[in-house]
C-alpha positions in Angstrom: -13.4 61.6 12.8 -11.2 59.6 10.4 -10.3 56.0 11.3 -7.1 54.3 10.2 -5.5 50.9 10.8 -1.9 50.4 12.0 0.2 47.3 12.6 1.8 47.2 15.1 17.8 18.3 29.5 17.2 16.0 26.9 19.6 13.1 27.6 18.5 12.5 31.2 14.8 12.5 30.3 15.4 10.2 27.3 17.3 7.7 29.5 14.4 7.7 32.0 12.0 6.7 29.2 14.0 3.7 28.1 12.8 1.2 30.7 9.1 2.3 30.0 9.6 1.8 26.3 11.3 -1.5 26.6 8.7 -2.9 29.0 5.8 -1.7 26.9 7.3 -3.1 23.7 7.9 -6.5 25.4 4.2 -6.9 26.4 2.8 -7.7 23.0 5.9 -9.5 21.8 5.3 -12.1 24.5 1.9 -13.0 22.9 3.5 -14.3 19.7 3.5 -17.9 20.7 -0.2 -17.8 21.7 -1.8 -15.9 18.8 -2.3 -16.4 15.1 -0.4 -13.6 13.2 -2.4 -11.4 10.9 -1.4 -10.7 7.3 -0.6 -7.4 5.7 -4.0 -7.5 4.0 -5.7 -7.9 7.4 -3.9 -4.9 8.7 -3.9 -2.6 5.7 -6.6 -4.1 3.5 -8.5 -0.9 3.3 -5.6 1.3 2.4 -2.9 -1.0 0.9 -1.6 1.7 -1.5 -0.5 5.3 -1.2 -1.2 7.8 -4.0 0.1 11.2 -2.8 3.8 10.7 -3.8 3.2 10.2 -7.6 -0.6 10.5 -8.0 -0.9 6.9 -9.0 -1.1 3.9 -6.5 2.2 2.6 -5.1 3.2 0.5 -2.2 5.0 2.2 0.6 8.1 0.2 -0.2 8.2 1.4 -3.9 7.2 5.0 -3.3 9.9 7.7 -4.1 9.9 9.0 -0.5 9.1 8.0 3.0 5.4 7.8 3.8 3.4 7.3 7.0 -0.2 6.2 7.1 -2.3 7.0 10.1 -5.2 4.6 9.8 -8.5 4.6 11.6 -7.3 2.2 14.3 -4.3 4.5 15.1 -6.7 7.5 15.3 -8.8 5.7 17.8 -5.9 4.5 19.9 -4.1 7.9 19.9 -6.3 9.7 22.6 -6.3 12.6 20.2 -8.8 15.4 20.6 -7.7 17.7 17.8 -6.4 16.6 14.4 -2.9 18.0 15.1 -2.5 15.6 18.0 -2.2 12.8 15.5 1.1 14.1 14.2 2.8 13.3 17.5 2.7 9.7 16.1 4.8 10.6 13.1 8.7 10.9 13.2 10.1 14.3 12.5 6.9 16.3 13.0 6.5 19.0 15.6 3.1 19.8 17.1 2.7 23.1 19.0 0.3 25.8 19.9 1.3 29.4 19.0 -2.2 30.1 20.5 -4.8 27.5 21.6 -7.2 28.2 18.7 -4.4 28.2 16.2 -2.3 25.0 16.5 0.5 24.3 14.0 2.5 21.4 12.8 5.9 21.3 11.0 8.5 19.0 9.7 12.2 19.3 10.6 13.8 22.8 10.6 10.9 25.2 10.2 8.8 25.2 13.3 7.4 28.7 12.9 3.9 30.2 13.6 3.0 29.7 10.0 4.0 26.4 8.2 4.1 27.6 4.7 6.6 25.1 3.3 4.3 22.1 3.8 1.2 21.3 1.7 -1.9 20.1 3.5 -5.0 18.8 1.6 -8.4 17.3 2.5 -9.5 14.8 -0.1 -7.1 16.3 -2.6 -8.2 19.9 -2.0 -5.5 22.2 -0.7 -6.5 24.0 2.5 -3.4 26.2 2.5 -4.5 29.8 3.3 -2.9 32.4 1.1 -3.7 35.3 3.4 -1.6 34.0 6.2 0.7 31.6 4.4 -0.6 28.8 6.7 -3.1 26.1 7.5 -5.5 27.3 10.1 -6.5 24.0 11.6 -9.3 25.2 13.8 -11.2 26.6 10.9 -11.2 23.5 8.6 -14.7 22.2 9.6 -13.6 18.7 10.0 -13.2 16.5 13.2 -11.6 13.2 14.0 -14.7 11.1 13.4 -14.8 12.3 9.8 -11.4 11.0 8.9 -10.8 7.6 7.2 -7.0 7.8 7.2 -4.1 10.4 6.7 -1.4 10.0 4.2 1.8 11.8 5.3 4.7 12.3 2.8 7.8 12.8 5.0 10.0 14.7 2.6 9.8 17.1 -0.4 6.9 16.4 -2.6 6.9 19.3 -5.1 6.7 17.1 -8.3 3.3 16.0 -7.1 1.9 18.9 -5.0 3.8 22.0 -6.1 6.2 24.3 -4.5 4.4 24.5 -1.2 5.4 20.9 -0.5 9.1 21.6 -0.2 9.4 19.8 3.2 6.4 17.6 3.5 2.8 16.9 2.2 -0.3 15.8 4.1 -3.5 14.5 2.6 -6.5 13.9 4.9 -8.9 11.3 3.5 -12.4 11.6 4.8 -14.8 8.7 5.1 -16.7 8.1 1.8 -20.5 8.5 2.0 -20.9 4.9 1.3 -18.8 3.9 4.3 -21.3 4.6 7.0 -25.0 4.7 6.2 -27.5 6.6 8.3 -27.0 9.0 11.2 -23.9 9.3 13.3 -23.8 11.7 16.2 -20.8 12.6 18.5 -20.5 14.8 21.6 -17.5 15.8 23.6 -17.4 17.5 27.0 -14.7 18.1 29.5 -12.0 20.3 31.0 -11.2 23.7 29.6 -15.0 24.1 29.1 -14.8 21.9 26.0 -18.2 21.6 24.3 -18.2 19.8 20.9 -21.1 18.3 19.1 -21.3 17.0 15.5 -23.7 15.0 13.4 -23.5 13.3 10.0 -26.0 11.6 7.8 -25.1 9.4 4.8 -27.4 7.8 2.2 -27.3 5.9 -1.1 -29.5 6.4 -4.1 -29.3 5.1 -7.6 -26.0 6.2 -9.1 -24.8 8.3 -6.2 -24.1 8.4 -2.5 -24.1 11.5 -0.3 -23.2 12.7 3.1 -24.0 15.9 5.0 -22.3 16.7 8.3 -21.9 19.7 10.6 -20.9 20.6 14.1 -20.2 23.1 16.8 -16.9 23.3 18.7 -16.1 25.5 21.7 -13.1 25.6 24.0 -12.0 28.1 26.6 -8.3 27.6 25.8 -5.4 27.4 28.3 -6.8 27.8 31.8 -4.5 30.3 33.4 -1.4 32.5 33.1 0.4 33.5 36.3 -2.8 32.4 38.1 -5.1 34.6 36.0 -7.5 33.5 33.3 -7.3 35.1 29.9 -9.5 35.2 26.8 -8.2 32.7 24.3 -11.4 30.8 23.7 -12.1 29.2 20.3 -15.5 28.7 18.7 -16.3 27.1 15.3 -19.5 26.1 13.5 -19.4 24.3 10.2 -21.4 22.3 7.7 -20.2 20.1 4.8 -21.9 18.3 1.9 -20.3 15.6 -0.2 -21.7 13.4 -3.0 -20.0 10.7 -5.1 -21.8 10.2 -8.4 -21.1 7.2 -10.7 -23.1 7.8 -13.9 -21.3 5.1 -15.8 -18.9 2.1 -15.1 -16.0 4.4 -16.3 -16.8 7.7 -14.5 -16.8 8.8 -10.9 -17.5 12.4 -9.8 -16.7 13.6 -6.3 -18.5 16.9 -5.5 -18.0 18.7 -2.1 -19.0 22.1 -0.6 -18.6 23.4 2.9 -18.9 26.5 5.1 -17.5 27.3 8.5 -17.5 30.3 10.9 -14.8 30.5 13.5 -13.6 32.8 16.3 -9.9 32.2 17.0 -7.0 34.0 18.6 -4.2 35.7 16.8 -1.2 37.7 17.9 2.0 39.1 16.3 5.0 36.9 16.5 7.7 37.5 19.1 9.0 36.4 22.5 7.3 37.2 25.7 4.0 38.3 24.3 1.3 39.1 26.8 -2.4 38.4 27.0 -3.0 41.9 25.8 -1.3 41.1 22.5 -4.0 38.5 21.6 -6.7 39.7 19.3 -9.8 37.9 18.1 -10.4 36.8 14.5 -13.9 36.2 13.1 -12.9 33.8 10.3 -15.6 32.9 7.8 -14.7 30.4 5.1 -16.4 28.6 2.2 -15.2 26.0 -0.3 -16.3 24.1 -3.4 -14.5 21.0 -4.9 -15.2 18.8 -7.8 -13.1 15.9 -9.0 -14.0 13.8 -12.1 -12.1 10.6 -12.9 -12.7 8.6 -16.1 -11.2 5.3 -16.9 -10.4 4.6 -20.6 -10.7 1.4 -22.5 -6.9 0.8 -22.5 -6.8 1.0 -18.6 -5.4 4.5 -18.8 -7.4 7.2 -16.9 -7.6 10.9 -16.5 -8.7 13.2 -13.7 -10.0 16.8 -13.7 -9.9 18.5 -10.4 -11.2 22.0 -9.5 -11.6 23.7 -6.1 -12.4 27.2 -4.9 -11.7 28.5 -1.4 -12.8 31.8 0.1 -12.1 33.3 3.5 -13.5 36.5 5.0 -11.6 37.8 8.1 -12.8 40.5 10.5 -10.5 41.4 13.5 -10.7 45.1 14.4 -9.1 46.4 17.6 -9.3 50.1 18.7 -5.9 51.2 20.0 -7.2 54.7 21.0 -6.5 58.2 19.7 -3.4 58.9 17.6 -2.5 61.7 20.0 -2.4 59.2 22.9 0.0 57.0 21.1 2.2 60.0 20.4 1.9 61.2 24.0 0.7 64.7 23.0 -2.5 66.7 23.2 -5.0 66.3 20.3 -4.5 69.9 19.3 -0.8 69.3 18.9 -1.2 66.7 16.1 -1.7 69.2 13.3 1.3 71.1 14.5 3.5 68.0 14.1 1.8 66.7 11.0 0.3 69.6 9.0 -3.1 68.9 7.5 -3.6 65.9 9.8 -6.3 65.9 12.6 -6.4 63.5 15.5 -8.0 60.1 14.7 -8.7 56.7 16.1 -6.2 54.0 15.3 -7.7 50.6 14.6 -5.5 47.5 14.6 -6.5 44.4 12.7 -7.7 42.7 9.5 -10.9 44.6 9.0 -12.9 43.8 5.9 -10.2 41.4 4.7 -10.6 38.4 2.4 -8.6 35.8 0.5 -9.6 33.5 -2.2 -8.0 30.7 -4.3 -9.2 28.8 -7.4 -7.3 25.9 -8.8 -7.9 23.8 -11.9 -5.8 20.7 -12.4 -5.7 17.9 -15.1 -3.9 14.6 -14.7 -3.4 11.7 -17.2 -2.3 8.3 -15.9 -1.1 5.5 -18.2 1.2 2.5 -18.6 4.0 1.7 -21.0 4.9 -1.9 -21.7 3.5 -3.2 -18.4 6.6 -2.2 -16.4 6.4 1.6 -16.5 3.7 3.9 -15.2 3.4 7.6 -15.6 1.3 10.6 -14.7 1.3 13.8 -16.7 -0.4 16.9 -15.3 -1.0 20.6 -15.8 -2.7 23.2 -13.6 -3.6 26.8 -13.2 -4.1 28.7 -10.0 -5.5 32.1 -9.2 -5.0 33.8 -5.8 -6.5 37.1 -4.7 -6.6 38.9 -1.3 -7.3 42.2 0.3 -6.1 43.3 3.7 -6.0 46.7 5.4 -3.4 45.4 7.8 -1.1 43.8 5.2 -1.4 46.2 2.3 -1.4 50.0 2.6 -4.6 51.5 1.4 -6.2 48.0 1.4 -5.5 47.4 -2.3 -6.4 44.1 -4.0 -3.4 41.9 -4.8 -3.7 39.0 -7.1 -1.5 36.4 -8.7 -2.0 33.7 -11.3 0.4 30.7 -11.6 0.8 27.7 -13.8 2.4 24.3 -13.3 3.4 21.4 -15.6 4.5 18.2 -13.9 5.1 14.5 -14.4 5.9 11.4 -12.3 7.2 8.2 -13.7 7.8 4.7 -12.1 9.6 1.9 -13.9 10.4 -1.5 -12.7 13.7 -2.3 -14.4 14.1 -5.7 -12.8 12.4 -7.8 -10.2 14.6 -6.0 -7.6 14.9 -2.4 -8.8 12.2 0.2 -9.1 13.1 3.7 -10.3 11.0 6.9 -9.8 11.4 10.3 -11.3 9.4 13.4 -11.0 9.7 17.0 -12.2 7.5 20.1 -12.0 7.9 23.5 -13.8 6.0 26.4 -12.3 5.5 30.0 -13.4 4.2 33.2 -11.8 5.0 36.9 -12.2 6.7 37.1 -8.9 9.8 35.1 -9.9 9.0 33.9 -13.5 9.6 30.2 -14.0 11.2 27.8 -11.5 11.5 24.0 -11.2 11.8 21.1 -8.8 12.7 17.5 -9.5 13.1 14.2 -7.5 14.9 10.9 -8.3 14.7 7.7 -6.4 15.9 4.1 -6.7 14.2 1.4 -4.6 16.0 -1.9 -4.2 13.8 -4.9 -3.1 16.1 -7.2 -1.1 13.3 -9.7 -1.0 9.4 -9.4 -0.7 9.7 -8.2 2.9 12.8 -5.9 2.9 13.7 -3.0 0.7 16.0 0.0 0.5 15.3 3.5 -0.9 17.8 6.1 -2.2 16.3 9.4 -3.0 17.4 12.9 -4.1 15.4 16.1 -4.2 16.3 19.5 -5.7 13.6 22.2 -5.6 12.6 25.8 -5.5 9.7 27.6 -3.8 8.3 30.9 -4.9 7.3 33.5 -2.3 3.6 33.4 -1.9 1.1 36.2 -2.7 1.2 37.5 0.9 5.0 37.3 1.2 5.7 39.1 -2.2 3.2 41.9 -1.8 3.1 42.8 1.9 3.2 46.6 2.4 2.0 47.2 5.9 1.6 50.6 7.4 -0.5 53.8 7.7 -0.5 56.9 5.6 -2.5 60.1 6.2 -2.8 63.2 4.0 0.2 62.0 2.0 2.3 61.4 5.2 3.7 57.9 5.8 3.0 57.8 9.5 4.2 54.2 10.0 5.8 51.4 8.0 5.6 48.0 9.5 6.7 45.5 6.8 7.7 45.8 3.2 8.3 43.1 0.5 10.8 44.4 -2.1 10.4 43.7 -5.8 13.4 41.5 -6.1 12.5 38.6 -3.8 13.8 35.3 -5.3 12.9 31.7 -4.9 13.9 29.6 -1.9 16.3 26.7 -2.7 16.0 23.2 -1.2 18.1 20.1 -1.6 17.8 16.8 0.3 19.0 13.2 0.2 17.4 10.2 1.8 18.5 6.6 2.5 15.9 4.5 4.1 15.0 0.9 5.0 11.5 -0.5 5.0 10.7 -4.0 6.1 7.9 -6.4 7.3 9.1 -8.8 10.0 7.5 -11.5 12.2 5.3 -12.7 9.4 4.4 -9.1 8.6 3.1 -8.4 12.1 5.8 -5.8 12.6 6.7 -3.0 10.1 10.0 -1.2 10.6 11.3 1.9 8.8 14.6 3.6 9.3 15.4 6.8 7.5 18.7 8.7 7.3 18.4 12.2 5.8 20.4 15.3 4.9 18.8 18.6 3.9 20.0 22.0 2.8 17.8 25.1 2.5 19.1 28.3 1.0 17.8 31.9 0.3 14.9 31.5 2.8 12.6 34.4 3.0 12.8 36.1 6.4 12.2 39.4 8.1 15.2 41.7 8.4 14.9 44.8 10.6 16.0 48.2 9.2 15.6 51.9 10.0 13.1 53.7 7.8 15.3 56.7 7.3 18.1 54.9 5.4 15.7 52.8 3.3 12.9 55.4 2.6 14.6 58.7 3.4 12.1 59.4 6.2 11.6 58.4 9.8 8.2 57.0 10.7 6.5 56.6 14.2 8.7 53.7 15.2 11.8 54.6 13.3 12.3 51.1 11.9 10.5 48.4 10.0 11.0 44.9 8.7 12.0 44.0 5.2 11.5 40.6 3.6 14.8 39.3 2.3 16.3 36.0 1.0 18.6 36.1 4.0 18.5 32.8 5.8 19.8 29.2 5.4 19.3 26.0 7.4 21.0 22.6 7.3 19.4 19.6 8.9 20.5 16.0 9.1 19.5 13.1 11.3 17.6 9.8 11.6 14.0 8.8 11.9 12.5 5.4 12.7 9.0 4.1 13.1 7.8 0.7 14.3 4.3 -0.5 14.0 3.5 -3.9 15.6 0.2 -5.8 15.3 0.6 -9.4 16.3 -3.2 -10.0 16.2 -6.5 -8.2 16.3 -6.1 -7.2 19.9 -2.6 -5.5 20.1 -1.4 -2.3 18.5 2.0 -0.7 19.2 3.4 2.3 17.4 6.8 3.7 18.2 8.5 6.6 16.6 11.8 8.4 17.2 13.6 11.2 15.4 16.9 13.0 16.0 17.6 16.1 13.9 20.7 18.2 14.0 20.1 21.8 12.8 22.4 24.6 12.0 21.5 27.9 10.3 21.8 31.6 10.2 19.6 34.5 9.2 20.2 38.3 8.8 18.2 39.7 11.7 19.0 43.5 11.5 20.8 46.0 9.4 21.7 49.1 11.5 21.9 52.6 10.1 25.7 52.4 10.6 25.9 49.4 8.2 26.6 46.9 11.0 24.8 43.6 10.7 23.3 41.3 13.3 23.1 37.6 12.4 20.9 35.2 14.4 21.5 31.5 14.8 18.9 28.9 13.8 20.7 26.1 15.5 18.2 25.3 18.1 14.9 26.5 16.6 13.4 22.9 16.5 13.7 20.1 19.0 16.6 17.8 18.4 14.8 14.7 19.8 11.2 13.6 19.7 9.8 10.2 20.4 6.4 8.7 21.2 5.1 5.2 22.1 1.5 4.2 21.8 0.3 1.0 23.1 -3.3 -0.2 22.7 -5.3 -3.3 23.5 -8.7 -4.0 21.9 -10.6 -6.6 24.0 -13.0 -9.0 22.4 -15.7 -7.6 24.7 -15.6 -4.2 23.0 -13.4 -2.6 25.7 -10.4 -0.6 24.4 -7.4 0.8 26.4 -4.5 2.8 25.1 -1.6 4.9 26.5 0.7 7.3 24.6 4.0 8.5 26.0 5.4 11.6 24.2 8.8 13.2 24.6 10.0 16.5 23.1 13.4 18.0 23.5 14.1 21.6 24.7 13.5 24.2 21.9 14.5 27.8 21.3 11.4 28.7 19.3 12.4 31.3 16.7 9.1 33.2 16.9 8.3 32.3 20.5 9.8 31.7 24.0 12.3 29.0 24.9 10.7 25.7 26.1 12.1 23.1 28.3 12.0 19.4 27.4 9.1 17.5 28.7 7.3 14.1 28.9 3.6 14.0 28.4 1.3 11.0 28.9 -2.1 10.6 27.2 -4.6 7.8 27.9 -7.9 6.5 26.5 -10.4 4.0 27.9 -13.3 3.2 25.6 -16.2 0.8 25.3 -18.1 -0.3 22.2 -21.6 -1.6 22.7 -25.0 -1.9 21.1 -28.0 -0.1 22.7 -31.5 -0.4 21.2 -29.9 -1.6 17.9 -27.6 1.3 17.7 -23.8 1.3 17.8 -22.4 3.2 20.8 -18.8 4.3 21.6 -18.1 5.8 25.0 -14.6 7.2 25.6 -12.8 8.7 28.6 -9.7 10.6 27.4 -6.9 12.0 29.5 -4.2 14.3 28.2 -1.1 15.1 30.2 -2.5 12.8 32.9 0.5 13.2 35.2 0.1 17.0 35.0 3.6 17.6 33.6 4.2 21.4 34.0 5.3 22.7 30.6 4.7 25.5 28.3 4.8 25.4 24.5 5.9 28.0 22.0 4.8 31.0 24.1 5.2 31.2 27.9 1.5 31.9 28.3 0.7 28.5 26.8 0.8 26.7 30.1 -0.4 23.0 29.9 -2.3 21.3 32.6 -4.0 17.9 32.8 -7.2 17.7 30.7 -10.0 15.1 30.9 -12.8 14.6 28.4 -15.8 12.3 27.8 -16.7 11.5 24.2 -19.8 9.8 23.1 -20.5 8.5 19.5 -23.8 7.0 18.5 -24.5 5.4 15.1 -28.3 5.4 14.4 
């Protein structure tokens, strides 16, 4: 028998938080008279510069866009369990769970299941997945203890990272092999049947250092839905190898490889999905990365970067006999579809794969001592095959090239100017370009202003531009699910930013305030149509979705972040963002020619804020609390969610046992058991407690 696959209350809550926020902020401020203040070098000595905005070192105050650094101390204080939890500390970022094993983050007005307008890298290697236009966080083979710090570009960063970075850019920097020598083992256990264990070993030999780490993670997912348990468990095994080689004083080579095997949940987008809509993915991935940096005699330098990512996806689901789906007897199928016998219908991404290779060259130099520049060129190749996304499971491929530059010049002691431009080319839309201009005014060494303008384009990705989902049999188009036309165009983005960055109280307090305005046009979205008017035939469902440049979004608002460290004991991080969205998209074209337009006004929360307060005792005891608030949201691909307040807490003790460093942590998330759901109604949050043990041998 043949087998085929077929697709199928914000204001009141905010006011209630104000006394808590004021009280918590006042606690460390009262210690100013009794403690020696630390310097900026004390607080940020390990990461005093950022590199992701222009690909050469810059201070945050002189960067062309707003940047947030999540350092190691912030990671420890956050009570985070998954990496995505950390983004609750950053203004303007939404953190949400379309499904437990597939968390997502987004910036400003695009909180969809797949965040394909934001670049995410690990040590400079893109982990953007071309087969799903997304970052699948649960499959990355990295955990919190592996991270040194995270650099987050809060704004368009296409001149440095390409068209995927039209809203934001994230680079996760892992600990270098030389940072921690010997063995390091971590285990986590707790609610939701959490069972995580990881181990790492680092060593140093003549001319190179190395690190090998691996782990196993298991989680049973959200506990119940309407009182009933459901199968949304997540399981991942991974192993990574990294070596840094320094054959000469002028050369450094970073070589990495990794493998992971994950079992995660997937389901089609839409409101009111049920537990029956969830399908399991067996997601197997592999990567290689090599970065070579050479410093030249004149202090210039160049970098050559190469990476290769490969993913194999297997997710079959048997929907039963075709006759059952039609509601007829098996013998009646040939009568309705001549030449066609009854068959089983399998749903899913069976024997699917996606791969990406990318080669990039950068040259960095100085001109006259006051101007720095970076010139770069790169070539990328994507290929994928999917029986769910492409009729007849054909291979689709795309090569693209990009040429880019970023320049910084210090015109005077007060003014720093940045400019960046990128030109990209692929066969989907031919050539397109993005650019950025900024002027930074240093009022004095501790206070500065930034004025920035971005204008950019983003090409539809390989998946967006080639999707042809459906089923054919004996020449008959039985079902058409989604079609990408040949005339998809680039998405257009424009944004302006005015921001203030300052160090106060002898640099114990860092304050940033950002005002922004963004316009997005010709966004690629699904538009429903009937198959008869488009194809001249009627399929099983009678309609399908067509990808079109049919949506626009405007966003404007304010973001602020305060980080306060009066001494080595206190740490306070406060962030607040308010974003006003408005937008429309063409949702459906009826056979009568009538149009249905959907609003995008409330697709992202208007207000978000978090306050993290931590105290590090001299005895090795550590205590922290994070209060997080998110406004109500009309998720565009999910169910409406009410506003909520969530409180996370961490109590930890550092000690030495038998000459080994030991860290014991008790973590509570949503400790007051705030009843809320996120993205889909089945994502029902409850309190969660975990015990985490880390041992350095």
